N, C-alpha and C positions, 0 to 999 in steps of 0.2 A: 676530685672529680675525675673519673677515669673510665666511665662506661660509654656505650655507644650513644646513649641519649645525653647530650651535653647539659640538659636541664635537670636530669635526675639527681635529686638531693642537693642541688646547688642552693646557696643561701642568697635570697634577694632582699635588698632593703628598698622599700617603697616609701618615697617622700612626697607627700601631698597634703595641702591644708584642707582639702575637701574630704570629710570623714566618709561620705558615701563612696567616693572613688577609692579611697584606701581600703575600705571593707570589700568592695567588689573585686579589686585586684588581689587582695589577700585570699579570698575564697577561690577565685579562678586559678591563680598560680599554685595554690596548695593542692587543688584537684589535679593539677598537671605534674605533681611530684616535686615541687620546690619547697624549701623551707622559706618562710616569709616573715619578715619583721617590718613593722610600719612606723614611720615617724610623721608627726603632724607639721613640722616646719624644719628649717635648716638647723636651728639650735638643738632641737631634739635629735636630728640625724647625727650631728657632731658628737653628742653624748653617747649615742649607740656605737658609733665608729670607734670611740675610745676603748670600748670593752669587747667588741665583737668583730669578727672577720666576715666579709661578704664576698660573694663571687661576682655580683653585679648590683648596681644601684639604678633604680628606675625613679626619676626625679621630675616633678612638675616644675616648669619654669616660672609661672606666674603665682608666686607666693608672697604674702605680706612680709615685711622686714627684708631679710636676705633672700633674694630670689634664686632660682635654680641655676642661672648663669653664673652668678657670683659664687655660689656654693661650689659649682663644678670647677671654676678656675682656681678657687682656694684649695680644694681637695687635690687638684692635679699637682700642686707644689710638693706633695709628699706621698700621694697615693696612686697606685696604678690600677685600682679596681675599675672595670668597665662601667661606663655611665651611659644610660639611655635617657634622653630628655623627652618629656611630654609637654605639649603646649597647645593653647587654642590658636596661636599664631602659626601660620603655615607658609608664609612667603619665603622666598630664597634668602633674603637678607637675614631673617631671624634664624634660619637653618644654619647659615654660615657662621653667625655669631655663636651659636651653640657648639659647632664643631671647633671653632677657634678657641672657645673656652676649655676645650679638652674632652667634649663628649664623643662617644664612639658612634652614636646614632641619634636620630631625632625623629619623633613621631608626632604629627599634628593631631589634635583632638577635633572632633570625635574620631575614635578609631575602633576597629573591630578587635576584640580580645585575641582572636586567632592570629591577627597580624602582629600584635604585640608579642605573642608567644614565638612566632617565627623569627622575629627580629632578635629577641633574647637568645634563642637557640643559635642564630647566625653569629652573634657576637661571641658567645661562649665557644663556638667551634673554632674561632680564630686563634685560640691558644695554640701556639706552634708545637709541633712534636720534634724532638731531637732526631738527627739522622740515625739510621740503623747502624748498630755496631755489633761486634762480636758478642755473643750471648754471655752476659755477666752472671755471677752467682745469683741465685733467686732472691736471697735476702742479704741485707747488710745490717750488722748489729752496731748500735750506737749506745752502749751502756745498757740501760733498761729499755731503750727504745729499739724497735725493729722496723726496718723499711723493706717492704715487699716490692721488688723491682718489677715483677711480672704484672702486678695489679696497680702499682703506683700508690700504695697505701702505707701509712705510718701507724704503728701500734705500740702501746705501752702495756706489756703483758697481754691480757685478753681484751683490753679496751682500745678501740680505734681512736686515733687523734685526727680530728677533722682538719683538712687542708683546704685553703682557698685555691682557685684556679692558678693563681700566680705562684703560690707556695708549692703546689704539686708540680708545676713546670720546673721550678728551681730544683726540687729534689731529683727530678728526672735528669736534669743537666748535670748536677753534682754527682749523682750515683753512677752515671755513665763515664765519669772521669774521676772516680774516687782516687784520692791521694795525689791528684794533679791540680795545680792552681788554675783557676778560671778567672780571667780578668773581668773587672767591672764593665769594661766596654763590650766584651763578648756577651755578658749577661744582658746588657742594654739591647744589643742587636737581637739576641734570641727572644727576648720578651717583647720588643717593640713592634714585632710584626702584627700583633693582634690586640694589644691593650694600649690604645692611644699611643703616645710617644713616651716610652719608658725612658727615664733619665737616671743617671747614676745615683742621684739622691734618692729617687724612688726605689731603686734596687737596694740601697743601704737600709731603707725602712723595711723592705720585705725580708731582708736577711735578719734584721733585728727581731722581727716577729717570728720568723722560722726558728731562730735560736731559742726563743721562749718555749717552743714546743718540744725541742729535742735536748736541750742542755739542762743539767742540774743547776749550773750557775751561768746564765746567759751573758753576764758581764766578764766572765773568764771562760770563754768557750773551749771545750775540749774536742768536739767533733766537727763543728762548722767553724773552721779557723780563718782568721785574717792573715794572709801572707803578705807581709810588707812589700810594697812595690809591685806585687803580682796579682792581687785580688783576693779571692776566697778559695778555700779548699775543704772538701769533705774528707774527714779522716776516720773512717769506721774502724772498729776493733779488728 
């Protein structure tokens, strides 16, 4: 995700037990340039999250079984993806509970679709940009994978590799400091400004997912290396 419109081509997971609302949100957000996947409950959302990456999760609070608050708190143990909660309850206590669970924002029902869109864009804009540095080479080669520093895009041959907002930010950080170790704490600080409270464990999860996209053998990484006692380092060819 690297254009001027933070929502353009971002992938949204909508979690709501109301099929009518799921379909309305899917149609509306698709028209606004998002990729949209919908889940009918928390269990369905978990299955989707196991196989897909998302830039933001829009989740209803009042769902049967595992509600949105418990799902949010659970996901925050290992996932930094931004979460926007939707609920029929709008008082301050409920809003605070949502934020304490790890949500990035909270929108009471009923709401105007345009307000939801503005809030999603605001959350996605919070992904921090690294400080300006001397102009690096335009591309970095990682075996068969090519990283375009100018556009922040990853390619395998002529096929683009889709990155989540967090993965794109990690690539920018590592590319700006190629062959230089970056500590986990630095990554926590760089990511934590806009995606809830990024923790070192969440950073490790994101590194694992990023390795799956750039390494031939993610368990024995050649390009996104672990530097013992120092953190991680991008080592392009």
